[in-house]
N, C-alpha and C positions, 0 to 999 in steps of 0.2 A: 541849330542844326540837329536833326534827328540822329539818335545813336544807332549804329549798325547792330544787327543781331549778334555778330561775333564779339563786338565790344560789350554788349549787354551781358552776354553769356559769361565773358571773362569777369566782369565786375560782380555779377551775381554769385559766381563761383568763389571769388575772393572773399566777399563779405560772409558767405556761408561757412567757408572753411575757417575763417579767423574770428568770426563773431556769432556764428550760428543764425545770422539774419536770413530770412527767406525773402528774396526778391523774385516773385513769380512774374511770368509774362503779363504785361499790362502795367507794370511799374516803370516802364522806360522813361516816362515823364519825370519820375522822381530822380532817377539817375541824371537825366539831362539837366534838370534844374539845379540840383545840389552840386554835382561835379562840374557843371558848367561854370558855376560861381567860383568853385575851387580853381578851375583852370585859369580863369581871369586873374584871380588873386595871386596865383603862382607864376604868372607871366607866360602861359602857353597860348598859342595862337588859336587853339580850338580844343574842344572836348576830346576829339580823336587824338590830338597830339599828346594830351595829358595821359590818356590810356595807353598810347603807344610807349610813352616813357616808362610807365609802370610795368609794361610787359617786358621791357629790356632788362629790368633789374632782377637778378637771380634770387636775391634775398629780399625779404620785406625791409623797407626803409621808411623814413619819415613821410614820404609821399603816399605810400600805401596806407599808413596809419591815418593820415589826414583824410584820405578818401573814405576810409571806414568810418571815421568819426563824423564826416559830413553826411553819411547815409544813415547814421543812427538818429532815431527820433528822440529829442530831448525836451519834449513838451512837459511842463510841470508848472505848478503854482502852489501858493500857500494853502494849507488845509484843503487839498484837492478832494472833491466829492463830499466833504463835510462829515458824512455818516460814520466812516471809520474812526475819525477823531472823537466824535461824540460817544461812540461805543467804548473807546478807550477811557474817556473821562468818567462816564457813568457806571460802567460795569467792569471792564477788564483790569484797569490799574487798581481800583479798590480791591478786587479779588487777589491780584498778585501781591498787594501790600500785606495781606493776611498770610498768603502761602509762603512768601519769602521773608517773613518777619524775622526768622532766625538768622538767615544768611545776610540780610540787609544789603542785597545786591540786585540790581536790575540792569539787564543788558539788551540793547535793541540794535537791530541791523536794518539800515535803509539801503537796499540794493538798487543799483542803477539810479543813484540819487540825483543825477543831472546837476543843475546849478545850485542845489542845496535847499530849496524851499521845503521839501519834505522833512529832512532831519531837523531843520531849524523849527519847523512847525511842532514837531514832537518835543523838542527841547523847551519851547515856550509853553506848551500845554502842561508839561510837568512842573515847570517853575510857577505857573499861574495857579494851578489847582491842587498841587500836592507838595506843600511846604514841608511835610514830614519826611520827604526824601532828602532833605538838606544834609542829613548825616548818614545817608546811604552811599554806597558806591554805585553811581549811575553812569553807564557807558552807552553812548550812541555812536555806533560805527556806520559810516556812510561811504559807499563805494561806487565807482563807475569806471568803465573802460576808457573814457575820454579824459585825457589830461587837460584839455581845454576847458571843459565844464567844471572839473575839479578845481582849477585855478580860480574860476569865478566863485565857486562855492566857498572856498577857503577865505576869499576876500570878504564875503558877506555883504556886498554892496549891490543895491537894487534900485531900479528906476521907479518913478512914480507909477508908471503903468504896471510894473511887476508887483508892487505892494498893494495896488488896488485890486489885484486878482486873488481874492479869498482871504486876505488878512484883515481881521477885525480891527477897527480903528483904535480900540483900547490897547491892543497888542502893539500896534505901530507906535503909539505914544510911549508905552512902557518899555519896550524892548529894542527900540531903534533910536538912533540919533541922525539928524539931518545935516548933510554937508552939501551946500548949494542945492543941486537938483537930485542928489543921491541920498538914499536912505541906507544907513549902515547898521548892521546887527551889533548890538552891544556885546562887549567882551564876556559878560556873565553867561550869555547864551552861546557864543562861539566856542568857549572853552569846554562846553558839554559835548561837542561833536568832534570826532576824529575822522578826517577824510583820507581815504586810501584808494589807489588805483586797483582795479580788479576786473578781470575778464571772466565772466561766469562759465564760459566753456573751456577755459584753461584749468589746469590743476589748481585747486583752491589752497590758499594758505591755511595754517592752523587757525580754526575759528573758535572763539570762546563759546561756552554754553549759552544759548540764546533764549530769552524770554519772549521776545517779539521779533518777527521778521516782516518787514514791509518789502514786498516784491511786486509792486502794483504796476499793471500795464507794461510788463516786461516780457512775459512768456508768450504773449500773443504774436511776437515776431519770430518765435522759434518753431522748429519742426517738433513732431511728437516725441521722438526719441530724446531730443535735447531736453524737452520739458520733463520727461520721466527721470532723466539723470539728475537734473537740478533738484527736483522734489525729493529724490532719495538722499541727496547730499544734505538738504535742509533737515530731513528727518534725523540725521546723525548729529545735528547740532542743537535741535530744539529740545528744551527742557520740558518735563512733565507740566501740563497745564499751560504751556506756551502757545502762542497763536501765530499763524501765518496769515498775512493780509495779501490778497490778490486784487487785481482790478475787477471792475464789475462785469467785464466780459470774459473773465478767466475762472477756471475751476479745477479742482483736483479730481473730480468725480470719475472721469473716464481714464485717468492717468495713473493714479496711485490710490489704491483702496485702503491704505493704512491711515489715511486722513479721514476725518469726518467734518462735515459742515455744521457750524454752530451759529445761530442767529442771535445777535445782540441789538435790540431795537431795529433799525433799518439797515444794519450792516451784517454781512456774512463773513465769518472768519473760519479758518481751518485749524483743527487740532488733531493730534495723533490719537487714534483709538487707544483707550486705556491700556490694552494689552501690549501696545507697541511702545509705550513710554518707558524710558530707561532712566535710572537715577532717581534722585529725590529733590 
C-alpha cells in the first residue's frame, strides 16, 4: 500500500530530527519497502498502522528506534573501493610510523561502521603489512547509531556471500575460521576493534586524538549544516598530519575550507591546512 503524504512527512521529519537523514519527496518507495517489512515483523496489519502507533507515543521508544534503523543505509563490504586501503598501505601508514615514532600510538575511528567490515579490514591490513606495530598502542574505534548492526559487528561472523565481497582469499585463510557455513573473524583481529553506539548528530562523547578518520559514504545523507557541524567536530579531534577519508561522492571543498584535499595514488584524503593543526 502506498504511503500517504501525511505519513511520509511524519517519517521524514522523525529521521531528520533524530538522525539528520534527509528523505526528500520521491523516497516514498524506500519508506514503504523498509517500514513495510518492519510493520510485518512487529505484527502490525499495515504500514499505516505502524506509523499511527508511532504517532501515539509522546516519547521516543524502541519502535521509533527500529524505524530509524530500518531507514538507515547499512551497505558495506570488506576493503570497499580498494584505493583508500591501498593509499594507507603504500603511503599514509608508513608516513605515520615515522611521525608517531616517539609516541608509538595510532588511533583510528571508523564512523558509521555498520556490520563491521570496514574496521575489520583496517585491523587486518595493519596486522598483515605492519608487524612493527605489534608493540605500539593501536586503537580502532568503530561506531554506529544502530544497535542491531553493532551486535553483528561484535560477533564478527559473516556469510560466504559477505566474505566474497572484497576480501582477498589470503586474508580469509589467515584471519578467519570457518564454522559450518559461517566465517568468523579470529580473536587476534576482533580484539583490535572497540565497537560503540554513537549518533553523529547527538552530543559526541569525549573522543581521543585521532590519526585517521573513516567517515565514508555517510555525509551524503545529511543536510549541509549537519555536514559542516560534523566536519568541525572532526577538526577538533584530528591530530596534525592525520587524515579524513570520505566516500568518492563526498568532499569538504564547499563545506569547510580548513581542510585540504591530498591525493595518494588513486585515493583522495582530507587533511587540515598546516595553520589549522594543533598539537604535535
